[in-house]
MARKE-806512 format. One record per atom (N, C-alpha, C, O): residue in three letters; x, y, z. Coordinates in steps of 0.02 Angstrom, whole numbers, plus 32768, in hexadecimal, padded with zeros to 4 digits. Layout:
ALAXYZ
...
//
This chain:
UNK9CB76E918A24
UNK9CD26E708A5F
UNK9CF26EA28A8C
UNK9D106ED28A75
UNK9CEC6E968ACB
UNK9D0D6EC18AFC
UNK9D1E6E978B38
UNK9D076E5E8B3F
UNK9D476EB28B62
UNK9D5C6E8E8B9D
UNK9D996EAE8BBA
UNK9DAF6EE48BA4
UNK9DB36E8E8BEC
UNK9DEE6EA98C0D
UNK9E1C6E708C1E
UNK9E076E3A8C30
UNK9E5D6E7E8C17
UNK9E906E4D8C28
UNK9EAE6E618C6B
UNK9EC66E998C74
UNK9EAD6E338C9A
UNK9ECC6E3E8CDB
UNK9F0A6E118CE2
UNK9F076DD58CD2
UNK9F416E2E8CF8
UNK9F7E6E098D06
UNK9F896E0E8D52
UNK9F996E438D6C
UNK9F816DD78D74
UNK9F866DD78DBD
UNK9F596E0D8DDC
UNK9F6D6E318E0A
UNK9F1D6E128DC3
UNK9EEC6E408DDE
UNK9EF56E888DC5
UNK9ECD6EB48DD9
UNK9F266E958D9C
UNK9F326EDA8D84
UNK9F196EDF8D3C
UNK9F236EB28D13
UNK9EF86F178D2E
UNK9EDF6F228CEA
UNK9F186F378CBB
UNK9F406F628CCC
UNK9F1A6F178C82
UNK9F4E6F298C52
UNK9F3E6F6E8C33
UNK9F6A6F8F8C17
UNK9EFE6F848C38
UNK9EEB6FC68C1E
UNK9F036FFD8C4E
UNK9F1E702F8C38
UNK9EF96FF38C8E
UNK9F0A70298CBF
UNK9F5070228CDC
UNK9F6A70538CF6
UNK9F6E6FE78CD9
UNK9FB26FDD8CF4
UNK9FDC6FB88CC1
UNK9FF76F838CD1
UNK9FE46FD28C85
UNKA0076FAD8C51
UNKA0506F9E8C63
UNKA0686F678C54
UNKA0746FCC8C81
UNKA0BB6FC08C90
UNKA0C46F8A8CC6
UNKA0F16F608CC1
UNKA0996F8C8CF9
UNKA09C6F588D2D
UNKA08E6F138D0F
UNKA0AF6EE28D20
UNKA05D6F108CE3
UNKA04A6ED08CC4
UNKA0826EB88C96
UNKA0936E7D8C95
UNKA0A06EE58C6F
UNKA0D46ED18C40
UNKA1126EB68C63
UNKA1376E8D8C48
UNKA11E6ECE8CA1
UNKA1596EB68CC7
UNKA1516E6D8CDB
UNKA1826E4C8CEC
UNKA1156E538CD7
UNKA1096E0E8CEA
UNKA10B6DDF8CAE
UNKA1036DA38CB5
UNKA1156DFD8C73
UNKA1126DD58C35
UNKA1556DDA8C0F
UNKA17D6E088C1A
UNKA15F6DAA8BE2
UNKA1986DAC8BB4
UNKA1816D8D8B72
UNKA1546D638B70
UNKA1A36DA28B3C
UNKA1926D8B8AFA
UNKA1D26D758AD5
UNKA2046D998AD6
UNKA1CF6D3C8AB5
UNKA2066D238A8B
UNKA1E96D1B8A44
UNKA1BF6CF08A38
UNKA2016D458A15
UNKA1E76D4089D0
UNKA2086D0689AB
UNKA23B6CEC89C0
UNKA1EA6CF28974
UNKA2076CBD894B
UNKA2446CD58925
UNKA2716CAD8916
UNKA2466D158916
UNKA27F6D3288F3
UNKA29B6D69891F
UNKA2846DA3891C
UNKA2CC6D598949
UNKA2E46D8B897A
UNKA3046DC68958
UNKA3386DC18938
UNKA2E36E00895F
UNKA2FD6E3F8945
UNKA3216E618980
UNKA3036E8589A7
UNKA3616E558985
UNKA38A6E6E89BB
UNKA3B56EA889A0
UNKA3BD6EB18964
UNKA3D16ECE89CE
UNKA3FF6F0389BA
UNKA4416EE289A5
UNKA46A6ECE89CF
UNKA4496EDE8965
UNKA4816EB88946
UNKA4C76ECF895B
UNKA4F46EA6895F
UNKA4CF6F0F8968
UNKA5116F298978
UNKA5226F2789C3
UNKA5586F3C89D8
UNKA4F56F0C89EA
UNKA5026F058A31
UNKA5216EC18A3F
UNKA5176E918A1A
UNKA5466EBD8A76
UNKA55C6E7C8A90
UNKA5206E5B8AAE
UNKA4F26E7C8AC6
UNKA51F6E188AAE
UNKA4E66DF38AC9
UNKA4DA6E078B12
UNKA4A16E138B25
UNKA50E6E0B8B3A
UNKA5066E1D8B81
UNKA4E86E628B88
UNKA4BF6E6E8BB5
UNKA4FC6E908B5E
UNKA4E26ED48B62
UNKA4976ED58B51
UNKA4716EF98B71
UNKA4836EAE8B1F
UNKA43D6EAA8B0C
UNKA4146E8D8B46
UNKA3DF6EA88B58
UNKA42C6E558B62
UNKA4076E368B99
UNKA4016E668BD4
UNKA3CC6E6B8BF2
UNKA4376E8A8BE4
UNKA4366EBA8C1A
UNKA4076EF58C09
UNKA3E56F108C36
UNKA4046F098BCA
UNKA3D76F3D8BB5
UNKA38E6F288BC3
UNKA3676F4F8BDE
UNKA37D6EEB8BB1
UNKA33A6ED18BBF
UNKA32E6ECE8C0A
UNKA2F86EE18C22
UNKA35F6EB78C30
UNKA3586EB58C78
UNKA34E6EFA8C96
UNKA3276F028CC5
UNKA3706F2C8C7A
UNKA3676F728C91
UNKA31E6F888C86
UNKA3016FA88CB2
UNKA3016F768C4D
UNKA2BC6F898C3F
UNKA28C6F6A8C72
UNKA25A6F888C85
UNKA29C6F2E8C87
UNKA2716F0C8CB7
UNKA2866F1A8D00
UNKA2686F008D2F
UNKA2B96F458D09
UNKA2D16F588D4A
UNKA2E46F1B8D74
UNKA2D16F158DAE
UNKA3096EED8D55
UNKA31E6EB08D78
UNKA3586EC18DA6
UNKA3896EE18D91
UNKA3526EAB8DE4
UNKA3866EB28E15
UNKA3C86E958DFC
UNKA3C96E5F8DDD
UNKA3FE6EB78E08
UNKA4416EA48DEE
UNKA4526E5B8E00
UNKA46A6E368DD6
UNKA4466E488E3E
UNKA4576E058E55
UNKA42D6DCF8E32
UNKA4476D9C8E1C
UNKA3EC6DDC8E2D
UNKA3BE6DAE8E0B
UNKA3D16DA88DC1
UNKA3D26D718DA5
UNKA3DF6DE18DA3
UNKA3F36DE38D5D
UNKA4316DB98D51
UNKA4326D8F8D23
UNKA4646DC38D78
UNKA4A36D9E8D6E
UNKA4996D528D77
UNKA4B46D2A8D52
UNKA4716D418DA9
UNKA4626CFA8DB5
UNKA43D6CDA8D7B
UNKA44E6CA38D65
UNKA40A6CFD8D62
UNKA3E16CE28D2B
UNKA4086CE18CEA
UNKA4036CB08CC4
UNKA42E6D158CDC
UNKA4566D148C9E
UNKA4886CDC8CA0
UNKA4906CB88C6E
UNKA4A96CD28CD7
UNKA4DA6C9C8CDF
UNKA4B86C588CD5
UNKA4D16C2C8CB2
UNKA47F6C508CF6
UNKA45A6C108CF2
UNKA4466BFF8CAA
UNKA4536BC88C91
UNKA4266C2F8C88
UNKA40D6C228C44
UNKA4436C228C0F
UNKA43E6BFD8BDE
UNKA4776C4C8C18
UNKA4AF6C4A8BE8
UNKA4D26C078BEA
UNKA4E66BEC8BB6
UNKA4D96BEB8C27
UNKA4F96BA88C2E
UNKA4CA6B738C10
UNKA4E06B488BEB
UNKA48A6B778C20
UNKA45A6B468C06
UNKA45B6B458BBA
UNKA45C6B108B9C
UNKA45A6B808B9B
UNKA4576B838B52
UNKA49D6B878B31
UNKA4A46B948AF6
UNKA4CF6B7A8B5A
UNKA5156B748B43
UNKA52E6BB08B1B
UNKA54D6BA88AE6
UNKA5206BED8B35
UNKA53A6C288B14
UNKA5616C558B43
UNKA56E6C8F8B34
UNKA5736C398B7F
UNKA5976C628BAF
UNKA5D86C7E8B93
UNKA5EE6CB48BA7
UNKA5F86C598B65
UNKA6376C708B46
UNKA62C6CA18B0D
UNKA65C6CBB8AF1
UNKA5EC6CAC8AFB
UNKA5DC6CD98AC3
UNKA5B96D1A8AD9
UNKA5A66D428AAE
UNKA5B06D238B19
UNKA58A6D5D8B31
UNKA5AB6D9F8B1F
UNKA5886DD28B19
UNKA5ED6D9F8B16
UNKA60F6DDE8B04
UNKA6176DE68AB9
UNKA6386E158AA2
UNKA5FA6DB98A92
UNKA5FD6DBE8A49
UNKA5C36DEB8A31
UNKA58F6DF18A52
UNKA5CF6E0B89F8
UNKA59D6E3689DB
UNKA5666E0B89BB
UNKA5746DD9899A
UNKA5286E1F89C5
UNKA4EF6DF789AE
UNKA4F16DEB8963
UNKA4DB6DB6894C
UNKA50A6E1B893B
UNKA50B6E1288F3
UNKA5386DD988DC
UNKA5376DC688A2
UNKA5606DBE890A
UNKA58B6D8488F8
UNKA5676D428906
UNKA5826D0C88F8
UNKA52A6D458921
UNKA5066D088935
UNKA4DC6CEB88FE
UNKA4C46D0F88D1
UNKA4D26CAB8901
UNKA4A26C8888D5
UNKA45B6C9788EF
UNKA4536CB58924
UNKA42A6C8288C9
UNKA3E46C8B88DF
UNKA3D96C698923
UNKA3BA6C858950
UNKA3F36C2D892A
UNKA3EB6C078968
UNKA40A6C2A89A4
UNKA3ED6C2A89DA
UNKA4456C47899A
UNKA4666C6B89D1
UNKA43E6CA989E3
UNKA4376CBA8A1E
UNKA4246CCB89B1
UNKA3FA6D0789BE
UNKA3BB6CF289E5
UNKA3A56D158A12
UNKA39F6CB989D2
UNKA3646CA089F4
UNKA3746C918A3D
UNKA34B6C9F8A69
UNKA3AF6C768A4B
UNKA3C36C698A90
UNKA3C96CAA8AB7
UNKA3B56CAD8AF1
UNKA3E56CDE8A98
UNKA3EB6D1F8ABA
UNKA3A46D3B8AC9
UNKA3986D568AFF
UNKA3776D348A99
UNKA3336D4D8AA4
UNKA3126D268ADD
UNKA2EE6D448B06
UNKA31D6CE58AE0
UNKA2FF6CBC8B14
UNKA31C6CCF8B58
UNKA2F76CD88B89
UNKA35E6CD68B5C
UNKA37F6CEA8B9C
UNKA3656D2E8BB1
UNKA3576D388BEC
UNKA35E6D5D8B82
UNKA3446D9F8B92
UNKA2FF6D9B8BAF
UNKA2EE6DBF8BDE
UNKA2D56D6F8B94
UNKA2916D678BAD
UNKA28F6D468BF2
UNKA2656D578C1B
UNKA2BB6D178BFD
UNKA2BB6CF28C3D
UNKA2DF6D168C75
UNKA2D36D078CB0
UNKA30A6D448C65
UNKA3366D648C97
UNKA3106D888CCE
UNKA3296D8E8D06
UNKA2D36DA08CC0
UNKA2AD6DC38CF3
UNKA2796D978D14
UNKA24E6DAF8D3A
UNKA27B6D578D06
UNKA2506D258D26
UNKA2066D368D1D
UNKA1E26D418D4E
UNKA1EE6D388CDE
UNKA1A96D4B8CD2
UNKA1776D1A8CEB
UNKA1846CDE8CF1
UNKA13C6D338CFB
UNKA1056D078D10
UNKA0DF6CED8CD4
UNKA0BF6CB98CD6
UNKA0E36D158C9C
UNKA0C26D008C5D
UNKA0F66D068C26
UNKA1156D3A8C1C
UNKA0FE6CCF8C01
UNKA12E6CCC8BCA
UNKA1096CBD8B8A
UNKA0E46C8C8B87
UNKA1126CE88B57
UNKA0F26CDF8B16
UNKA12C6CD18AE4
UNKA15A6CF98ADE
UNKA1276C998AC1
UNKA15B6C868A92
UNKA13C6C758A4E
UNKA10D6C4E8A49
UNKA1576C948A1A
UNKA1406C8789D7
UNKA1736C5989B4
UNKA1AC6C6E89A8
UNKA15F6C1D89A6
UNKA18C6BEC8986
UNKA1D26BEB89A8
UNKA2046BF98987
UNKA1D46BDC89E7
UNKA2146BE38A0E
UNKA24A6BB389F8
UNKA2846BBE8A09
UNKA23B6B7E89D5
UNKA26D6B4C89C3
UNKA2916B578981
UNKA2C06B348970
UNKA2796B8A895B
UNKA2956B978919
UNKA2DF6BAA891F
UNKA2F06BD98943
UNKA30A6B8688FB
UNKA3516B9788FA
UNKA3796B7A8933
UNKA3B76B808933
UNKA3596B5B8964
UNKA37D6B40899E
UNKA3976AFA898F
UNKA3796AD4896A
UNKA3D16AEB89AC
UNKA3EC6AA789A7
UNKA3C46A7989D5
UNKA3A26A908A02
UNKA3C86A3689CA
UNKA3A06A0789F2
UNKA3A66A0F8A3D
UNKA3756A098A61
UNKA3E26A1B8A56
UNKA3EA6A248A9E
UNKA3C76A628AB7
UNKA3A86A608AED
UNKA3CB6A988A92
UNKA3A86AD68AA6
UNKA35C6ACD8AA4
UNKA3396AE78ACF
UNKA3446AA88A72
UNKA2FC6A998A6F
UNKA2E76A738AAF
UNKA2B56A848ACF
UNKA30D6A418AC0
UNKA3006A1B8AFD
UNKA3006A498B3A
UNKA2D46A458B64
UNKA3336A748B3E
UNKA33A6AA08B77
UNKA3006AD28B7C
UNKA2E96AE08BB3
UNKA2EA6AEC8B44
UNKA2B06B198B44
UNKA2736AF48B5E
UNKA24D6B0F8B87
UNKA2696AB88B46
UNKA2306A908B5E
UNKA2346A858BAA
UNKA2026A888BCC
UNKA2706A788BC3
UNKA2796A6E8C0B
UNKA26A6AAE8C32
UNKA24C6AAC8C67
UNKA27F6AE68C18
UNKA2726B278C38
UNKA2266B328C39
UNKA20B6B488C6C
UNKA2046B258C02
UNKA1BC6B2C8BFF
UNKA19B6B008C34
UNKA16F6B188C58
UNKA1AF6AC28C39
UNKA1936A948C6B
UNKA19E6AAE8CB1
UNKA1716AAC8CDB
UNKA1DC6AC78CBE
UNKA1ED6AE28D00
UNKA1C16B1F8D11
UNKA1A96B248D49
UNKA1B76B4B8CE0
UNKA18D6B868CEC
UNKA1456B718CFC
UNKA1256B8E8D28
UNKA12C6B408CD9
UNKA0E76B288CE5
UNKA0E26B0A8D2B
UNKA0B16B158D4E
UNKA1156AE58D3F
UNKA1156AC78D82
UNKA1166AFD8DB9
UNKA0FE6AF28DF0
UNKA1326B378DA8
UNKA1346B6F8DD8
UNKA0F36B988DD6
UNKA0ED6BCA8DFA
UNKA0C46B848DAD
UNKA0846BA68DA9
UNKA0836BE18D79
UNKA0556C0A8D7A
UNKA0B56BE48D4F
UNKA0B76C1A8D1E
UNKA0916C068CDE
UNKA07F6BCB8CD5
UNKA0856C368CB4
UNKA05F6C2A8C77
UNKA08E6C308C3B
UNKA0B46C608C37
UNKA08B6C008C0E
UNKA0B26C028BD1
UNKA0846BF88B96
UNKA0626BC58B8F
UNKA0836C2B8B6B
UNKA05F6C268B2B
UNKA0936C1F8AF6
UNKA0C46C448AF4
UNKA08A6BEE8AC9
UNKA0B76BEC8A90
UNKA0936BD38A53
UNKA0676BA98A56
UNKA0A96BEE8A1A
UNKA08E6BD889DA
UNKA0C16BA989BC
UNKA0FD6BB389C3
UNKA0A86B76899A
UNKA0D56B488979
UNKA0B06B228942
UNKA0736B178945
UNKA0D66B0F8910
UNKA0BC6AE388DC
UNKA0D16A9B88E9
UNKA0BD6A6D88C5
UNKA0F86A92891D
UNKA10E6A4F8930
UNKA0DC6A338963
UNKA0E46A3C899F
UNKA0AA6A138948
UNKA0706A008971
UNKA08069CA89A5
UNKA06069C989DA
UNKA0B0699E8999
UNKA0C0696D89CC
UNKA0E0698D8A09
UNKA0D969748A41
UNKA10469C489FF
UNKA12069EA8A37
UNKA0E76A0A8A60
UNKA0E76A068A9D
UNKA0B86A298A3D
UNKA07E6A468A5E
UNKA0596A108A86
UNKA0446A1B8ABE
UNKA05169D68A68
UNKA02C69A08A88
UNKA04E69898AC7
UNKA02C69778AF8
UNKA09169898AC9
UNKA0B669728B03
UNKA0BB69A88B39
UNKA0BF69978B74
UNKA0BB69E88B27
UNKA0C76A1D8B57
UNKA0886A418B71
UNKA0876A5A8BA9
UNKA0546A428B48
UNKA01C6A6E8B57
UNK9FE36A4B8B7A
UNK9FD36A118B6C
UNK9FC36A6F8BA7
UNK9F866A558BC7
UNK9F486A708BA3
UNK9F136A518BA4
UNK9F506AAA8B82
UNK9F1A6AC68B5A
UNK9F356AD78B15
UNK9F716AE48B0C
UNK9F096AD78AE4
UNK9F1F6AE48AA0
UNK9EE96B0C8A7B
UNK9EAD6B048A86
UNK9F006B378A4F
UNK9ED36B5D8A23
UNK9EEB6B5089DC
UNK9F276B5589CE
UNK9EBE6B4089B0
UNK9ED06B358969
UNK9EB46B708942
UNK9E796B808945
UNK9EE16B8E891C
UNK9ED06BC988F4
UNK9ED76BB788AB
UNK9F0A6B9B8896
UNK9EA46BC78884
UNK9EA66BBA883D
UNK9E956BFA8818
UNK9E606C178823
UNK9EC36C1187ED
UNK9EBA6C4D87C6
UNK9EA96C8887F4
UNK9E7E6CB187E3
UNK9ECA6C8C882D
UNK9EC26CC4885A
UNK9E856CC08886
UNK9E786CEF88AD
UNK9E5F6C8B8882
UNK9E226C8588AC
UNK9E2B6C4988DD
UNK9E446C1488CB
UNK9E166C558919
UNK9E176C22894D
UNK9DE06BF0893E
UNK9DA56C01893F
UNK9DF36BB0892F
UNK9DC06B80891D
UNK9DB46B4B8952
UNK9D816B298952
UNK9DE46B44897F
UNK9DDA6B1289B5
UNK9E076B2489EF
UNK9E416B3589E6
UNK9DEC6B218A2C
UNK9E116B2F8A68
UNK9DF86B048AA2
UNK9DBB6AF88AA8
UNK9E256AEC8ACA
UNK9E126AC48B04
UNK9E4D6A9F8B22
UNK9E876AAC8B10
UNK9E3F6A748B4F
UNK9E746A4B8B6D
UNK9E8E6A1C8B37
UNK9E6C6A0E8B06
UNK9ECB6A048B40
UNK9EE769D58B0F
UNK9EBA69998B06
UNK9EAF69828ACE
UNK9E9F697F8B3D
UNK9E7369448B39
UNK9E3469548B12
UNK9E1E692B8AE9
UNK9E16698E8B1F
UNK9DD969A28AFB
UNK9DE469A88AB0
UNK9DBB69938A88
UNK9E1C69C58A9F
UNK9E2B69D18A58
UNK9E3C69918A32
UNK9E22698689FB
UNK9E6769688A4F
UNK9E80692F8A28
UNK9E5D68ED8A38
UNK9E5E68C08A0E
UNK9E3F68E68A72
UNK9E2168A68A82
UNK9E54686E8A7F
UNK9E8968728A9F
UNK9E45683A8A59
UNK9E7468028A53
UNK9E9F68088A13
UNK9EC367D88A02
UNK9E9C683F89F1
UNK9EC3684B89B5
UNK9F02687489C7
UNK9F09688D89FF
UNK9F2E68798997
UNK9F6768A689A1
UNK9F5168EC898F
UNK9F2168F6896A
UNK9F73691E89AA
UNK9F626963899A
UNK9F6D69708950
UNK9F4869968931
UNK9F9F69508934
UNK9FAC695788EC
UNK9F71693E88C3
UNK9F5D695F8893
UNK9F54690588D5
UNK9F1A68EA88B2
UNK9EDE691988B6
UNK9EBC69258885
UNK9ED3693488F2
UNK9E9C696288FC
UNK9EA569A088D0
UNK9E7669B688B0
UNK9EE169BB88CF
UNK9EF069F588A7
UNK9EE469E7885E
UNK9EC56A0F883B
UNK9EFC69AE8845
UNK9EF4699C87FF
UNK9EAB699387ED
UNK9E9669A587B6
UNK9E846977881B
UNK9E3C696E880F
UNK9E1A69B2880A
UNK9DEC69BC87E2
UNK9E3069E28833
UNK9E116A258832
UNK9E256A4B87F4
UNK9E026A7A87E0
UNK9E5C6A3887D4
UNK9E736A598797
UNK9E476A48875B
UNK9E476A6D872A
UNK9E236A11875F
UNK9DFA69FB8725
UNK9DBF6A28871A
UNK9D986A1D86EC
//
């Protein structure tokens, strides 16, 4: 197999840094610099993406308030629960306003309000014409949020298409369970 990936018309092979500036990644297990304060880590990520100071401050304030950690930004990351670390990772990813967001199991460890808020951010990004890829084992969430779906079994892509093409009149969960047989 061969091919080329273009991000807004730019080749990821020939312009990797320009392409990476348009993307963000949130892992399922946030590996953050444990001895840093949350605000320092978020600013560190913003520095890598060369985020303008004013934009950075506005976005950090917006997302810290949304995820209810504005009073914890000066705390050291090693004092945080998994869910708090996940919120820091999400804020770090969103702070530079990416056009493409990749999230691996983004809801793991989050409280119900934060799960709701992440879903709302995803919907908002999609309405703005941005692309959000996320992996999840929570199929009803995928069914509610996604317009396209890919089902992977044992590391192989076994089905891909629009939500309607994949599930028809069944639930995504039913389709997945049928494919497991």
